[in-house]
C-alpha positions in Angstrom: 68.1 129.4 145.2 65.1 128.1 145.8 62.9 129.7 148.4 61.9 127.9 151.3 63.8 125.1 150.1 66.2 123.7 153.2 69.8 123.1 152.3 70.5 119.9 153.6 72.9 117.0 153.2 71.4 113.6 152.9 72.9 110.3 154.0 71.3 106.9 154.0 74.3 104.9 156.0 77.0 104.9 153.0 78.9 107.3 151.3 80.6 105.9 147.6 83.9 105.6 148.8 83.6 102.4 151.0 79.9 101.1 149.0 81.8 98.0 148.1 81.6 97.8 143.5 79.0 100.8 143.8 81.5 103.7 143.9 81.8 103.3 140.5 78.3 103.1 139.1 77.9 106.5 141.8 81.1 108.1 139.7 79.3 107.3 136.2 76.3 109.2 137.2 78.2 111.9 138.9 79.9 112.9 135.3 76.5 112.5 134.0 75.4 115.0 135.9 78.7 117.2 135.3 78.2 117.1 131.5 74.3 118.4 131.7 75.0 120.6 134.1 78.3 122.2 131.8 75.9 121.8 128.6 73.5 123.7 129.6 76.4 126.7 130.6 75.6 126.3 135.2 78.0 126.8 137.2 78.0 124.1 140.2 77.0 127.1 142.8 73.8 127.9 139.6 72.8 124.9 139.6 73.0 123.9 143.7 70.9 127.3 143.6 68.3 126.3 141.5 67.6 122.8 143.1 68.3 124.5 146.7 71.1 121.5 147.7 74.1 122.8 149.0 77.1 123.1 145.9 79.8 121.4 148.1 77.2 118.5 148.0 76.2 118.8 144.3 80.6 118.7 144.1 80.4 115.5 145.8 77.5 114.3 143.4 79.7 115.0 140.6 82.7 113.7 141.6 81.4 110.1 142.8 82.3 111.0 146.5 78.5 111.2 148.0 75.0 109.2 146.8 72.8 110.7 144.3 69.4 110.9 145.8 66.6 110.7 143.9 65.3 113.9 144.4 68.3 115.1 143.4 68.4 113.6 140.3 64.9 114.7 139.2 65.6 118.3 140.3 68.9 118.2 138.2 67.2 116.8 135.2 64.7 119.5 134.7 67.1 122.8 136.1 69.4 121.5 133.0 66.7 119.9 130.7 68.3 116.3 130.4 64.9 114.9 129.1 64.4 112.2 131.4 68.1 110.7 131.6 68.9 111.2 135.1 65.4 110.2 135.7 65.9 107.3 133.8 69.2 106.2 136.0 66.9 107.0 139.3 65.7 103.4 139.7 69.2 101.6 139.0 70.3 104.6 142.0 67.8 103.5 144.4 68.6 99.4 143.7 72.2 100.3 144.9 71.6 102.0 147.6 69.0 99.3 148.9 72.3 96.5 148.5 74.3 98.9 150.1 72.3 99.3 152.7 72.0 95.8 153.5 75.6 95.4 153.8 76.5 98.0 156.3 75.2 99.9 159.4 72.4 102.2 159.3 74.3 105.1 161.2 75.9 107.4 158.2 80.1 106.5 157.7 80.4 110.1 156.8 79.1 111.2 160.2 80.7 108.6 162.6 84.4 109.9 160.1 83.7 113.7 161.9 82.6 112.0 165.3 85.7 110.6 165.6 87.7 114.0 165.1 84.9 116.4 166.9 86.1 118.8 168.7 82.4 119.0 170.1 79.5 116.3 170.5 76.5 117.2 171.9 73.6 114.4 171.9 70.3 114.4 172.6 68.4 110.9 172.7 64.8 110.3 173.2 64.3 106.5 172.3 67.3 104.7 173.3 71.1 105.6 175.5 73.2 107.6 172.9 75.9 105.4 170.8 79.0 106.6 172.6 77.5 105.4 176.1 76.1 101.9 175.2 77.0 98.9 176.8 78.1 95.8 174.2 75.6 94.3 175.7 73.2 97.1 175.0 74.0 97.1 171.6 73.9 94.1 171.0 70.4 94.0 172.3 69.4 96.7 170.0 70.5 95.3 167.0 68.6 91.9 167.7 65.2 92.7 167.9 65.4 94.7 165.1 63.4 93.9 162.2 63.3 93.1 160.1 65.7 90.0 161.2 69.6 91.0 161.3 72.2 88.0 160.2 73.9 87.3 163.1 77.6 87.6 161.0 76.0 91.1 160.5 74.6 92.1 164.2 78.7 91.3 165.3 80.3 93.3 162.5 77.9 96.2 163.7 78.4 95.7 167.1 82.0 95.9 166.3 81.9 99.2 164.1 79.4 100.6 167.7 82.2 100.2 170.0 84.6 101.3 167.9 83.1 104.8 167.8 83.5 104.9 171.3 87.1 105.7 171.2 86.1 109.3 170.8 86.3 109.2 174.4 89.6 107.6 175.1 91.4 110.3 173.0 93.6 113.1 174.1 92.3 115.7 174.2 88.6 115.1 175.1 86.8 116.5 172.9 84.2 118.5 174.7 80.5 116.3 175.3 77.6 116.7 176.6 74.7 114.2 176.5 71.0 114.9 177.6 68.6 111.4 178.2 65.1 111.5 178.4 64.6 109.6 181.7 61.7 107.3 179.4 65.3 105.9 177.9 67.1 104.9 181.7 63.4 103.4 182.2 62.6 101.3 179.5 64.8 98.2 180.1 66.0 97.0 177.0 67.5 93.8 176.5 66.2 92.4 180.0 67.1 93.1 183.6 71.1 92.0 183.7 71.5 94.5 180.4 69.7 97.5 181.6 71.3 97.4 185.3 74.9 97.5 183.3 73.9 99.8 181.1 72.3 102.2 183.8 75.8 100.9 185.9 77.9 102.4 183.1 76.2 105.7 183.0 76.8 106.2 186.3 80.8 105.5 185.8 80.4 108.0 182.7 78.9 110.4 185.0 81.7 110.2 187.0 84.2 111.3 184.7 86.1 114.6 184.2 85.2 116.3 181.4 82.3 114.5 179.8 78.7 115.9 181.4 75.9 113.7 181.3 72.1 115.2 181.5 68.4 113.4 182.2 65.3 115.1 180.9 62.7 114.5 183.4 59.0 113.0 182.6 57.6 115.4 185.0 58.6 118.5 183.0 55.9 121.0 181.9 58.1 122.4 179.1 60.1 120.3 176.6 62.3 121.5 174.1 62.9 118.8 172.3 59.8 117.0 171.6 60.6 117.3 168.1 62.9 113.9 168.8 66.7 113.2 168.7 69.5 114.5 166.9 73.1 115.6 167.5 75.7 119.0 167.1 79.3 118.1 165.6 81.9 120.5 165.6 84.5 119.6 163.1 87.8 121.4 164.0 88.6 124.7 162.0 84.6 124.4 160.3 81.0 125.0 161.3 79.4 122.8 163.3 76.5 121.0 161.9 73.3 118.3 162.9 73.0 115.1 162.2 69.6 113.6 162.9 68.4 109.7 162.4 65.0 107.9 162.6 63.7 104.9 161.1 67.1 104.0 159.6 67.0 107.1 157.8 70.1 109.6 158.6 70.3 113.3 157.8 73.3 115.3 158.3 72.2 119.2 158.4 74.3 121.9 157.3 72.3 124.8 156.8 73.5 127.2 158.9 69.9 128.5 160.5 69.2 125.1 160.4 71.8 124.3 162.8 71.8 128.0 164.7 68.0 126.5 165.3 69.2 123.3 167.2 71.5 124.5 168.6 69.3 126.7 170.0 67.3 124.0 171.1 70.0 121.7 172.6 70.3 125.0 174.7 67.0 125.1 175.9 66.9 121.2 176.5 70.2 121.4 179.1 68.6 124.2 181.2 65.6 121.9 181.7 67.4 118.7 182.4 68.4 117.6 185.4 71.9 118.3 186.6 74.9 116.2 186.6 74.3 115.6 190.0 70.9 115.4 190.0 70.6 113.1 187.1 73.2 110.7 189.2 70.7 110.8 191.6 67.4 109.8 189.4 69.6 106.9 187.7 70.7 105.7 191.1 67.5 105.9 192.0 66.0 104.0 188.9 68.4 101.5 189.9 66.8 100.7 193.3 63.9 100.5 192.2 64.5 97.1 189.8 
């Protein structure tokens, strides 16, 4: 294994299974990777160790089940002695990924699939209200303010997709769900006064539900473990916990056990530094009263 390389899974909002015609191309690239690997006499595990990515991810790319990253193609090319053949298709892979990203929401489909079945969901948010807590008007406002501008039809589709994610809070048994929201998020009137007020009222309603736990990280904290930004921790049923980070519409699934442990420890510190549930709801009510 390459020393110091973080073994993570990257996903730019789309997996090959639902890429509408791009899947066949990804399958062809995967078969080409497998051919060169076997010609070099390497197992998937051996090649994964050499390039610094997980064996599961490498296998998924070879089967055409995950989008191949340009960086992986370059590393595999060097490792298996492909003579530049894999690097040659990297530009076409990037063009295919751009076409896919223009048609699908920024959030990773792989992540949302896992989210719908997770037994634990822990979300720390520094910029916007967490997706599972957003009202329809708030969601629409977020997409309408995106630049470059999105087509109305695309916004409608993405709003419906995000609302569908929230069905996880209506299922039984309810997963263990916690959120910590930075106070600045609550004070930012995205979408206007009416949209902002409706969103805050919705948070109060969720905060009074039996089960989910909502906390606010106040602005006056002198010590803050969450300055690295937003992230989510998911625990699938019967499998290990993993992390999810999204920034600038680029999504990253974190599967390295050591890194996930660090994220979990960081989240515990964030929760300890945040206001309690009752204090958080009181602050939300105070912000509503200041409007």
